KOLTIRO-779209 format. One line per 3 residues: number of its first residue (from 1); their letters; for each residue x, y, z of C-alpha. Coordinates in Angstrom, 2 decimals. Layout:
BEGIN
NUM = A = X Y Z  ... .
***
This chain:
BEGIN
1 = MMN = 11.01 -26.67 -16.07  10.72 -22.85 -15.54  7.01 -22.64 -13.89 .
4 = DIT = 6.64 -18.82 -15.97  2.61 -18.20 -16.40  0.64 -15.49 -18.52 .
7 = PAE = -1.29 -12.39 -16.69  -4.79 -14.43 -17.62  -3.16 -17.36 -15.70 .
10 = WES = -2.28 -15.39 -12.51  -5.28 -14.09 -12.57  -6.84 -17.02 -12.87 .
13 = FLT = -4.87 -18.45 -9.99  -5.73 -15.48 -7.81  -9.43 -16.47 -8.00 .
16 = HHP = -8.52 -18.97 -5.29  -6.84 -17.01 -3.26  -9.15 -14.11 -2.05 .
19 = NAH = -7.09 -12.86 0.47  -4.00 -11.81 -1.86  -2.65 -8.68 -1.41 .
22 = ILQ = -3.69 -5.80 -4.02  0.19 -5.23 -4.86  0.37 -8.88 -6.29 .
25 = SPA = -2.81 -8.40 -8.55  -2.54 -7.96 -12.62  -3.63 -4.35 -12.24 .
28 = WGQ = -0.86 -3.42 -9.82  1.33 -5.20 -12.15  0.11 -3.39 -15.57 .
31 = LKA = 0.35 -0.13 -13.46  4.37 -1.22 -12.52  4.96 -2.13 -16.09 .
34 = DFG = 3.10 1.13 -17.67  6.22 2.94 -15.78  9.25 1.44 -16.49 .
37 = WRV = 9.08 -2.22 -15.05  8.82 -5.73 -15.72  6.49 -7.98 -14.85 .
40 = YHT = 6.94 -11.97 -14.38  4.47 -14.64 -12.73  6.05 -17.67 -11.70 .
43 = ALS = 2.95 -20.66 -9.74  2.87 -23.86 -8.72  -0.35 -25.58 -7.41 .
46 = DCG = -0.75 -24.12 -3.87  1.78 -20.65 -4.20  3.10 -18.18 -6.83 .
49 = AQL = 4.09 -14.72 -7.42  3.89 -11.87 -9.15  7.69 -10.29 -9.88 .
52 = LIK = 8.44 -7.03 -10.42  12.32 -6.18 -12.51  13.42 -2.85 -12.23 .
55 = HVL = 16.90 -0.95 -13.99  18.21 1.11 -11.18  21.91 2.04 -12.36 .
58 = PGI = 23.83 0.68 -15.21  24.30 -3.09 -14.80  22.43 -3.18 -11.79 .
61 = RFA = 18.95 -4.95 -12.12  16.92 -5.99 -9.18  13.75 -8.07 -8.42 .
64 = YLP = 10.95 -7.04 -6.22  8.41 -9.64 -4.65  5.89 -7.03 -3.00 .
67 = KGP = 3.53 -8.52 -0.66  4.00 -12.02 -1.43  4.03 -15.17 -2.66 .
70 = VGK = 0.51 -15.86 -2.45  -0.55 -19.01 -1.12  1.09 -21.32 1.13 .
73 = NWH = 3.65 -23.85 1.04  6.07 -20.69 -0.01  9.12 -23.51 0.14 .
76 = KLW = 8.22 -25.27 -2.74  8.48 -21.50 -4.88  11.58 -20.33 -4.04 .
79 = HEI = 13.59 -22.47 -6.42  11.39 -21.03 -9.17  12.13 -17.11 -8.57 .
82 = DLL = 15.43 -17.75 -7.89  15.99 -19.36 -11.59  13.97 -16.58 -13.08 .
85 = CRR = 16.03 -13.78 -11.22  19.09 -15.68 -12.20  18.01 -16.20 -15.54 .
88 = LKC = 17.63 -11.90 -15.93  20.78 -11.29 -14.14  19.61 -9.92 -10.99 .
91 = VFL = 21.70 -8.50 -8.50  19.14 -9.24 -5.78  15.46 -10.38 -4.88 .
94 = KVE = 13.53 -8.19 -2.50  10.85 -9.81 -0.79  8.36 -7.61 1.76 .
97 = PDN = 5.90 -10.63 2.65  1.85 -10.32 3.28  2.24 -11.36 7.09 .
100 = WIN = 2.73 -9.37 10.20  4.56 -9.92 13.44  1.85 -8.50 15.81 .
103 = GAK = -1.37 -7.82 16.05  -3.37 -10.70 14.20  -2.91 -13.96 12.53 .
106 = NIE = -0.83 -14.00 9.03  -3.19 -13.88 5.96  -1.21 -16.58 4.36 .
109 = GSP = 2.25 -18.00 5.06  4.80 -16.45 7.76  8.25 -15.21 8.75 .
112 = QQI = 9.56 -18.85 8.79  9.12 -19.88 5.30  11.52 -16.97 4.35 .
115 = PES = 14.95 -19.23 3.52  17.80 -18.64 5.46  19.64 -17.54 2.12 .
118 = FIQ = 17.97 -14.39 2.54  19.12 -11.68 4.80  16.72 -9.06 6.88 .
121 = SKH = 17.32 -5.74 5.03  17.42 -2.47 6.45  15.54 -0.86 3.06 .
124 = SVQ = 12.11 -1.50 2.91  10.05 -0.20 -0.30  6.36 0.14 1.14 .
127 = PIQ = 5.66 0.93 4.96  6.72 -1.22 7.55  3.57 -0.37 9.65 .
130 = TLI = 0.08 0.23 9.73  -3.15 0.49 11.00  -6.08 -1.29 9.94 .
133 = IDI = -9.86 -0.90 10.76  -11.89 -4.16 10.95  -14.98 -3.04 9.38 .
136 = TGD = -16.82 -6.31 9.79  -19.73 -4.55 11.88  -22.19 -1.99 11.30 .
139 = EST = -21.29 1.38 10.71  -22.29 1.93 14.44  -20.13 -0.64 15.50 .
142 = ILS = -17.31 1.06 13.23  -17.38 4.71 14.51  -18.16 3.14 18.27 .
145 = QMK = -13.86 1.98 17.89  -12.92 5.61 16.61  -11.44 8.17 19.31 .
148 = QKT = -14.30 10.67 20.17  -12.53 13.35 18.67  -12.69 11.90 15.19 .
151 = RYN = -16.09 11.18 15.28  -16.80 14.64 16.65  -14.76 16.01 13.37 .
154 = INF = -16.90 13.73 11.01  -20.17 14.63 12.23  -18.58 18.63 12.38 .
157 = AVK = -17.84 18.39 9.15  -21.39 17.15 8.03  -23.15 20.18 9.74 .
160 = KNV = -20.70 22.58 7.95  -21.86 21.21 4.77  -19.13 19.70 3.78 .
163 = SVK = -20.29 16.92 0.79  -18.06 14.03 0.09  -18.81 12.94 -3.69 .
166 = PRS = -16.66 10.20 -5.94  -15.18 12.29 -9.07  -13.43 10.81 -12.02 .
169 = DMD = -11.45 14.38 -12.32  -7.93 13.82 -11.84  -6.62 17.29 -12.49 .
172 = SFY = -8.01 18.50 -9.65  -7.14 15.50 -7.62  -3.30 15.94 -8.86 .
175 = HLM = -3.63 19.80 -7.84  -4.27 19.13 -4.38  -1.53 16.44 -4.51 .
178 = EIT = 1.21 18.91 -5.40  -0.72 21.33 -2.83  0.32 18.54 -0.31 .
181 = GQR = 3.39 17.59 -1.59  4.96 20.69 -1.17  3.44 21.40 2.26 .
184 = DQF = 4.43 18.43 4.15  7.99 17.64 1.74  7.23 14.64 0.14 .
187 = GIH = 7.55 13.57 -3.36  4.62 12.58 -5.00  3.92 10.39 -8.58 .
190 = SSA = 2.98 12.02 -11.79  -0.43 13.12 -12.74  -0.30 10.31 -15.33 .
193 = YYQ = 0.46 7.40 -12.90  -2.65 8.63 -10.82  -4.27 8.25 -13.98 .
196 = SAY = -3.35 4.89 -15.28  -4.00 3.49 -11.00  -7.50 4.41 -11.22 .
199 = DLF = -8.09 3.82 -15.07  -6.66 -0.11 -14.03  -8.79 -0.55 -11.05 .
202 = QIN = -11.71 1.88 -11.64  -12.69 -0.49 -14.90  -13.41 -3.77 -12.22 .
205 = DQC = -15.26 -1.29 -9.31  -12.13 -1.94 -7.31  -10.47 2.13 -7.34 .
208 = QLL = -12.70 4.79 -5.92  -11.79 8.51 -6.17  -13.44 10.84 -3.46 .
211 = VAE = -13.45 14.44 -2.93  -14.52 16.62 -0.06  -15.97 19.77 -1.01 .
214 = YDG = -17.40 22.63 0.41  -19.62 25.27 -1.74  -18.10 23.76 -4.94 .
217 = IPL = -14.44 24.06 -4.00  -12.19 20.57 -3.46  -10.73 20.60 -0.12 .
220 = SAL = -9.41 17.18 0.12  -9.49 14.00 -2.12  -8.13 10.41 -1.95 .
223 = MIF = -8.19 7.57 -3.66  -8.91 3.93 -1.98  -8.52 0.50 -3.54 .
226 = AFG = -10.39 -2.56 -2.62  -9.01 -6.17 -3.68  -10.75 -9.21 -2.13 .
229 = NRA = -11.12 -9.16 1.17  -9.67 -5.91 1.83  -9.28 -1.82 1.25 .
232 = WYF = -6.18 0.25 1.53  -5.82 3.87 1.74  -2.75 4.94 -0.65 .
235 = YGA = -2.75 8.21 -1.93  -4.11 10.90 -0.16  -4.55 15.04 -0.24 .
238 = SSN = -5.77 18.16 0.66  -5.94 21.69 0.37  -4.54 24.70 2.48 .
241 = SYR = -8.16 26.35 2.43  -11.11 25.26 4.91  -9.34 23.19 6.83 .
244 = ELM = -11.11 23.81 10.18  -14.22 22.63 8.56  -12.55 19.04 9.26 .
247 = PNY = -12.78 17.56 5.34  -10.13 14.70 6.00  -12.48 13.19 8.32 .
250 = LLQ = -15.29 12.99 6.65  -13.84 11.82 3.60  -11.81 8.87 5.27 .
253 = WEA = -15.39 7.82 6.77  -16.94 7.88 3.16  -13.80 6.11 2.18 .
256 = IRW = -14.70 3.23 5.05  -17.94 3.16 3.93  -17.05 2.47 0.34 .
259 = AKS = -14.58 -0.32 1.50  -17.56 -1.81 3.59  -20.13 -1.90 0.67 .
262 = KGC = -17.52 -3.69 -2.01  -17.33 -6.51 0.77  -14.12 -5.71 2.33 .
265 = IEY = -13.65 -6.73 5.90  -10.27 -4.67 6.75  -9.30 -1.36 6.06 .
268 = DLW = -5.92 -0.44 5.89  -4.79 2.85 6.26  -1.42 2.25 4.90 .
271 = GIP = 1.83 3.64 6.74  2.42 4.99 10.12  5.97 5.36 12.00 .
274 = DED = 7.90 2.22 12.60  7.88 2.75 16.34  5.87 1.00 19.26 .
277 = IAT = 2.76 1.89 20.67  4.26 3.35 23.69  6.77 5.48 21.89 .
280 = LEA = 3.63 6.55 19.36  1.53 7.54 21.66  4.00 9.53 23.95 .
283 = NFT = 5.10 11.62 20.75  2.51 12.59 18.03  1.82 15.24 19.17 .
286 = KEN = 4.70 16.87 19.53  6.45 14.65 16.38  5.69 16.45 12.90 .
289 = TGL = 8.52 14.92 10.48  7.77 12.05 8.12  4.63 9.72 9.17 .
292 = WGV = 4.17 11.73 12.26  1.67 14.20 10.71  -0.46 11.70 9.08 .
295 = YRF = -0.40 9.09 12.79  -1.85 11.96 14.32  -4.67 11.59 12.18 .
298 = KRG = -5.18 8.03 11.66  -5.04 6.90 14.97  -8.31 8.14 15.29 .
301 = FGG = -10.09 5.58 13.37  -9.46 3.30 15.78  -7.12 0.84 13.59 .
304 = ELR = -5.42 -2.16 15.32  -1.39 -1.55 14.65  0.21 -4.54 12.75 .
307 = RSS = 4.23 -4.39 11.55  5.39 -6.47 8.83  7.99 -9.50 8.45 .
310 = GPW = 10.17 -7.69 5.99  12.30 -6.92 3.65  14.46 -9.80 3.34 .
313 = DRV = 16.94 -9.68 0.46  18.22 -12.35 -1.54  21.68 -11.14 -3.03 .
316 = YNP = 23.10 -12.81 -6.26  26.20 -10.15 -6.66  27.56 -9.02 -3.32 .
319 = YLY = 29.59 -6.80 -4.94  27.10 -4.92 -6.88  24.82 -5.23 -3.84 .
322 = RLY = 27.17 -3.05 -2.14  27.11 -0.33 -4.55  23.53 -0.38 -4.93 .
325 = TAW = 22.57 -0.21 -0.60  25.48 2.76 -0.77  23.20 4.70 -3.68 .
328 = LKY = 20.40 4.07 -1.37  21.72 6.88 0.37  21.22 9.53 -1.95 .
331 = RKV = 17.77 7.84 -3.40  14.84 6.44 -2.68  13.51 3.39 -5.10 .
334 = EG = 10.86 4.61 -6.11  7.29 1.43 -5.05 .
***
């Protein structure tokens, strides 16, 4: 018998798993549902999963399990997930587990809980590698873990009268996102997407939009999310003006302080180049493409390098899966 459950039942299940990733939260599921995904939940007594389903091409539907399953003893759950994917005629299932292969103990589960029927995929939806800041200590301890130049830039912004305030004005945030996307050449979501993300999480005080200003002019902004014991820096943007005032550094520091005020113990900077630490440190001053620019900024905050164990694919239709992987060369799947 299938173990499909309702969103309300899923929310109740997660109350027993404070280390669950935010991408497995009901609010994240609703966000994806608002923008074209179908959302399903399945659970047993000690493990469960929020599954996202999407059409990417005519006749090609795939299932995506971001940062899950939740809980332990995953081997009990894979049969249920398999039945659900087959029932929905998915070409394949992509799983990106919430665990690490370096730097720390896994949150829950391990790569060994991925069945042999899965293949290691070359395509990830979420960043493979990140930096995570331990924010269990007091503010002086957190600051002491940062690079000296980063601490200097935070204090410099304060001295230059840069201020950081919570805002709910999505228009200003989106304008900064457009500037950043054009400058750094990366795609951005629609304004409606960011508004929906803010509304869904802010109602439970799990999201904050922070804006750094100088003389009343918005210079940079970010959206920070908190869920359970962790916080994530997902979206950030900055203008081309007054960059010499270092507003991004003070902004990030205030986001860390907000996360700590929510009782979080980790702050995930969310996305750096997928290279070993020696390569990162040898090249961050020379490379500017992709995530290299943000690594140059993020490294200063003293986080620990973490690399995920995913992604893994379970293929149900090999022919259509090959078609899909060929299509990926021309278009990236939105996460």
